[in-house]
C-alpha positions, 0 to 999 in steps of 0.5 A, spaced: 633 700 804 634 703 797 627 702 794 620 702 797 618 696 800 617 691 795 612 686 799 607 691 803 601 686 804 602 678 806 596 677 801 601 679 795 603 671 794 599 665 790 593 663 793 596 656 793 600 657 798 594 658 803 591 652 800 597 648 801 598 651 808 591 650 810 592 642 809 599 642 813 596 646 819 590 641 820 594 635 818 601 636 818 604 641 824 609 636 826 613 637 820 620 641 819 622 643 812 628 646 808 627 650 802 633 652 797 633 658 792 636 656 785 637 661 779 637 656 773 639 662 768 647 661 766 651 667 767 647 671 772 651 675 777 648 678 783 652 684 786 653 685 793 649 691 793 643 687 790 645 682 796 644 687 801 638 690 798 635 683 798 636 682 806 633 689 808 627 687 804 627 681 807 627 684 814 621 689 812 617 683 810 618 680 817 615 686 820 608 685 816 602 682 819 595 680 816 590 686 816 583 685 819 580 687 812 585 682 809 583 676 814 576 678 812 577 677 805 580 670 806 574 668 810 570 670 804 573 664 800 569 659 800 574 653 802 578 657 807 576 655 814 575 660 820 580 656 824 586 657 819 584 664 818 585 665 826 591 662 826 594 667 820 591 672 825 597 670 829 602 668 824 608 673 821 614 671 817 620 670 822 626 672 820 630 667 823 628 662 818 631 665 812 639 665 811 642 668 805 649 668 803 653 671 797 660 670 794 664 675 790 663 671 784 656 673 784 652 667 787 646 668 791 644 663 796 638 663 800 635 657 805 629 657 809 629 652 815 623 651 820 616 648 821 614 647 814 607 650 815 610 656 817 617 657 813 613 654 806 610 661 806 616 665 804 617 662 797 613 667 793 615 673 797 622 671 797 622 670 789 618 677 788 624 680 792 629 677 789 626 678 782 625 686 783 631 688 786 635 684 780 632 688 775 631 695 778 639 694 779 641 691 773 638 695 768 634 702 767 628 700 770 624 705 766 626 703 760 624 696 762 617 699 763 617 702 756 618 695 753 613 692 757 608 697 756 609 696 749 608 689 749 602 689 753 599 694 749 600 689 743 597 683 747 591 686 749 590 688 742 591 681 740 585 679 744 581 685 742 582 683 735 580 675 736 587 673 734 587 669 741 580 666 743 582 662 749 581 664 757 587 664 762 589 666 769 594 670 771 600 666 774 605 672 774 607 673 782 614 669 782 618 672 776 614 678 775 618 685 773 615 688 779 610 689 784 607 695 780 608 692 774 604 686 775 598 690 778 598 694 771 598 687 767 592 685 772 588 691 772 589 692 764 587 685 762 581 685 767 579 692 764 580 691 757 579 684 755 574 678 757 579 673 757 583 673 764 578 669 768 582 671 775 589 671 778 593 667 783 595 673 786 591 674 792 592 681 794 590 683 786 584 679 787 582 682 793 583 689 790 580 688 784 574 684 786 577 678 781 577 670 782 583 668 786 586 662 782 590 656 785 590 649 788 597 646 790 604 645 788 610 640 787 612 642 794 605 639 797 607 632 794 614 632 796 612 633 803 610 626 803 616 623 801 619 626 808 614 622 812 617 616 814 611 611 814 609 613 807 612 609 801 616 614 796 612 611 790 605 612 793 606 619 795 601 622 790 596 617 793 597 620 800 597 627 798 591 627 794 587 623 800 589 629 805 587 634 799 580 631 798 579 630 806 581 637 807 576 640 801 571 634 800 571 635 792 572 643 792 578 646 790 580 640 786 585 641 780 591 635 781 598 636 779 601 630 775 608 631 774 612 631 781 614 624 781 612 623 773 605 623 770 605 616 769 606 614 776 601 619 778 596 615 774 597 609 778 593 613 784 589 617 780 584 611 780 576 612 778 575 615 785 580 620 785 579 622 777 571 623 779 573 627 786 578 632 782 575 637 777 581 637 773 589 636 772 594 641 771 600 640 766 607 643 768 612 639 764 613 635 758 610 635 752 603 638 753 600 635 747 602 628 749 600 629 756 593 632 754 592 625 750 594 621 756 589 625 761 583 624 756 585 617 755 585 616 762 578 619 763 575 615 758 578 608 761 574 610 767 568 612 763 568 619 765 567 624 759 573 628 759 569 634 757 567 635 764 574 635 766 579 641 766 586 640 763 590 646 766 596 648 762 601 652 766 608 650 763 612 656 760 606 658 756 606 664 751 600 666 748 601 663 741 603 656 745 596 657 749 592 658 742 595 652 739 593 648 745 586 651 746 585 649 738 587 642 739 583 640 746 577 645 745 571 641 745 574 635 748 575 637 755 575 644 759 581 647 757 584 652 761 591 656 762 595 659 767 600 664 764 606 667 768 612 670 766 610 672 759 605 677 762 608 679 768 615 680 766 616 680 758 621 686 757 627 687 752 631 683 756 630 675 758 627 674 765 630 670 770 628 663 771 629 662 779 625 657 784 625 656 791 624 648 792 623 644 798 629 640 799 628 636 806 623 634 810 624 632 817 631 632 815 630 627 810 631 629 802 625 630 798 625 631 790 621 634 784 622 629 778 617 632 773 616 629 766 622 634 763 629 633 766 631 640 766 626 641 772 629 636 776 631 639 783 634 635 789 640 637 793 642 629 794 644 626 788 644 619 791 636 620 794 634 622 787 637 616 784 633 612 790 627 615 788 627 614 781 628 607 782 622 606 787 618 610 781 620 605 776 620 599 780 612 601 782 611 602 774 614 596 772 610 592 777 603 596 776 604 600 770 600 599 764 598 592 762 598 594 754 604 591 751 609 596 749 614 596 744 621 599 742 620 606 741 619 608 734 618 615 730 611 615 726 609 620 722 602 623 721 598 630 718 593 632 723 589 638 724 591 643 729 583 643 731 581 636 732 574 638 731 576 639 723 580 633 721 581 630 714 576 625 714 573 625 721 573 629 727 575 628 734 568 625 736 569 620 730 564 623 726 565 623 718 567 631 716 571 630 710 575 636 711 580 634 706 574 636 701 576 643 702 582 643 697 579 644 690 584 640 687 586 635 692 588 628 689 587 624 695 580 626 698 577 620 694 581 615 697 577 610 701 577 612 708 571 608 711 570 607 719 575 602 721 575 598 728 582 598 728 581 606 731 577 603 737 581 597 739 581 595 746 576 601 747 581 606 746 583 611 741 588 609 736 591 614 731 593 613 724 600 614 721 606 612 717 612 608 719 616 613 715 616 619 711 616 616 704 609 612 706 606 619 707 606 620 699 601 614 698 596 618 702 598 626 700 601 629 694 606 634 695 601 639 692 596 636 697 601 637 703 602 644 701 595 646 701 593 643 707 599 646 711 597 653 709 590 651 712 593 650 719 594 642 718 601 640 721 606 634 720 608 631 726 612 625 728 611 621 735 616 617 738 610 612 739 611 606 744 604 602 743 603 601 735 600 596 730 603 596 723 599 595 717 601 596 710 602 603 708 599 605 715 601 604 723 596 606 728 598 608 735 596 611 742 598 618 742 597 618 750 603 613 751 608 617 746 614 619 749 615 625 744 612 629 739 615 634 734 612 638 729 616 637 722 617 642 716 613 640 710 620 640 706 623 635 710 618 630 709 616 631 702 621 631 696 619 633 689 
């Protein structure tokens, strides 16, 4: 090997690999799986030298076993069971399961085939190897470290200076710059801020006495697509059922978007919503998703403030802070942030994945709530899966009458607890009164039953930008924008039109966009 071993401990992986693997070990040892590697970046070239180093690093990985002290640490995690740890005492990565290919045009192929409960563990190790080999061989590694350190210094300073006030878990294994750099990041955030609540990296949690964090990934739900007796559109139900059977309400954050969040919600009934401690967002508009989840909890009489909304989709600290400001005090808000903390340098990170593609010879797919994240080796199967999902949604979906999507415009606070006239609890707060020369603050805005129609939360908006001029002057709009309010438009599907106002359901909107005030208000 050209470099020192990249993987030196089998704990150097994400916690959710053990969480999912334990369910498979207890309930699904009969399944065979196949995983495929994909680099989503364009114009990325893997050299033959990189390919050879990757293979030698994989060879080394497959010589490792769990050390006694590592197994003892896993036993200390309250939901990891003794018999599973005993299985891990015997387990090690098997080299024959991993097949790599390379071509002179720079293409790197990796397939992992074998018993699913065994080959699923390779994902994070392989991504860590590929990422580190690429960046060490493609660039001057010391220069990358210098730029990463400079950016990390600023991130820590921003937390210390209260620019950022949210708490997050470090989720950086799969696309980290290197093993040594992820350790620096985790150690410094833990030591120099109070904002990192834990890490998904089990080895670093073990080494630094941090909370290991993670539940399950898309592959867990995808696995059920390959079990012939399970209808495709009901795989979320069987995945959550088995998860609850394994953990009995512990370790309970459900991932919503494997085959779309709308389908997930059909199976996330009152029982499941109560049993699971929260939900995780990983694709689609996070604001619309959050509104949708809050409305879903409220539908079952569950206080959203008792549940966790975990956001983990390509976050940086600015986006996380906006989401925190928006949903704080409406639910428990948490963040999993990966590449932005573990590989933020002067060059763009790789967007690499290894996804489950076949189970027992049957194709499986991740659809997600964003088309760019779909991955399926069989286009015909993807089409069939989508039709199964849509058929069930059409048959069992919302009983509410949805209309042709329509753009609606509104001004809203980035902190819903400080609205224009009312906060998120429906309490009169008259936030617009902070503007000394506001021309519209005295407009009658008393409580209106339309905003609680059908027992759901409806929001005010306008059907066109011109109608906003009835509510806000140009000066009002400018002053409010300077105080943290945003002009946004929603592509709504549930709405009621009234003179100069349209009420709508945020959770069923298809899209949200922040607008430039200059595009909405013409002097």
